[in-house]
C-alpha positions as a Markdown table, in Angstrom:
| # | Residue | x | y | z |
|---|---|---|---|---|
| 1 | Arg | -35.6 | -32.6 | -60.2 |
| 2 | Ser | -37.5 | -29.8 | -58.7 |
| 3 | Ser | -36.6 | -31.0 | -55.4 |
| 4 | Leu | -32.7 | -30.1 | -56.5 |
| 5 | Ile | -30.7 | -27.7 | -55.1 |
| 6 | Asn | -27.6 | -26.7 | -56.3 |
| 7 | Phe | -24.9 | -24.1 | -54.8 |
| 8 | Ala | -20.7 | -24.5 | -55.2 |
| 9 | Gly | -21.5 | -27.8 | -56.9 |
| 10 | Val | -22.9 | -29.2 | -53.9 |
| 11 | Asp | -26.1 | -31.4 | -55.0 |
| 12 | Arg | -29.2 | -30.5 | -51.8 |
| 13 | Val | -32.7 | -31.1 | -51.1 |
| 14 | Phe | -35.3 | -30.8 | -47.8 |
| 15 | Val | -36.9 | -33.3 | -46.5 |
| 16 | Val | -39.5 | -33.0 | -43.9 |
| 17 | Lys | -38.6 | -35.0 | -41.1 |
| 18 | Asp | -40.4 | -34.8 | -37.6 |
| 19 | Gly | -42.9 | -31.8 | -38.7 |
| 20 | Lys | -39.9 | -29.8 | -39.0 |
| 21 | Leu | -37.1 | -29.3 | -42.3 |
| 22 | Ala | -33.8 | -31.0 | -42.9 |
| 23 | Glu | -31.2 | -30.4 | -45.4 |
| 24 | Arg | -29.7 | -33.4 | -47.1 |
| 25 | Ile | -26.3 | -34.0 | -49.2 |
| 26 | Ile | -27.1 | -35.9 | -51.7 |
| 27 | Arg | -25.1 | -37.6 | -55.2 |
| 28 | Gln | -27.1 | -37.5 | -57.9 |
| 29 | Gly | -27.1 | -41.0 | -60.2 |
| 30 | Arg | -29.0 | -42.3 | -63.7 |
| 31 | Arg | -31.2 | -39.0 | -65.3 |
| 32 | Leu | -34.5 | -40.9 | -65.6 |
| 33 | Glu | -37.6 | -39.9 | -68.2 |
| 34 | Gly | -39.0 | -36.6 | -68.1 |
| 35 | Asp | -38.1 | -34.6 | -64.4 |
| 36 | Arg | -37.1 | -37.7 | -62.9 |
| 37 | Leu | -33.4 | -38.3 | -61.5 |
| 38 | Glu | -32.1 | -41.4 | -59.4 |
| 39 | Val | -30.5 | -40.4 | -56.2 |
| 40 | Ala | -27.3 | -42.6 | -55.3 |
| 41 | Thr | -27.2 | -41.3 | -51.5 |
| 42 | Gly | -28.4 | -38.9 | -49.3 |
| 43 | Leu | -31.5 | -40.3 | -48.9 |
| 44 | Glu | -33.6 | -43.3 | -47.2 |
| 45 | Pro | -36.9 | -44.3 | -48.0 |
| 46 | Gly | -40.3 | -43.0 | -46.6 |
| 47 | Leu | -39.3 | -39.2 | -46.8 |
| 48 | Thr | -41.0 | -36.7 | -47.6 |
| 49 | Leu | -39.3 | -34.2 | -50.2 |
| 50 | Val | -39.9 | -31.0 | -50.1 |
| 51 | Thr | -41.0 | -29.5 | -54.3 |
| 52 | Asn | -39.1 | -26.2 | -55.2 |
| 53 | Pro | -37.6 | -25.0 | -52.3 |
| 54 | Thr | -37.1 | -21.1 | -51.5 |
| 55 | Asp | -33.8 | -19.3 | -50.3 |
| 56 | Arg | -36.0 | -18.9 | -47.2 |
| 57 | Phe | -35.7 | -22.2 | -45.9 |
| 58 | Val | -34.0 | -22.8 | -42.7 |
| 59 | Pro | -33.4 | -26.4 | -41.6 |
| 60 | Gly | -34.9 | -27.0 | -38.3 |
| 61 | Gln | -37.7 | -24.6 | -39.2 |
| 62 | Pro | -41.2 | -26.5 | -38.3 |
| 63 | Val | -43.4 | -26.8 | -41.9 |
| 64 | Thr | -47.0 | -28.3 | -42.2 |
| 65 | Val | -47.5 | -30.9 | -44.9 |
| 66 | Glu | -50.0 | -30.2 | -48.0 |
| 67 | Arg | -50.8 | -33.0 | -50.6 |
């Protein structure tokens, strides 16, 4: 859930694709243990999610992934 942004009733996350931020609208599924939740639609396997996004993020912004 630390990747989730809810604005005006719409759930969104930021992902990294080709070294840039991309915003995805998702639909939540079940709430799982702890702070985890199921994403019913909007994401495909293998994407890198951004945790703790800020309001300064802009789709298309170049980013570097640190793990």
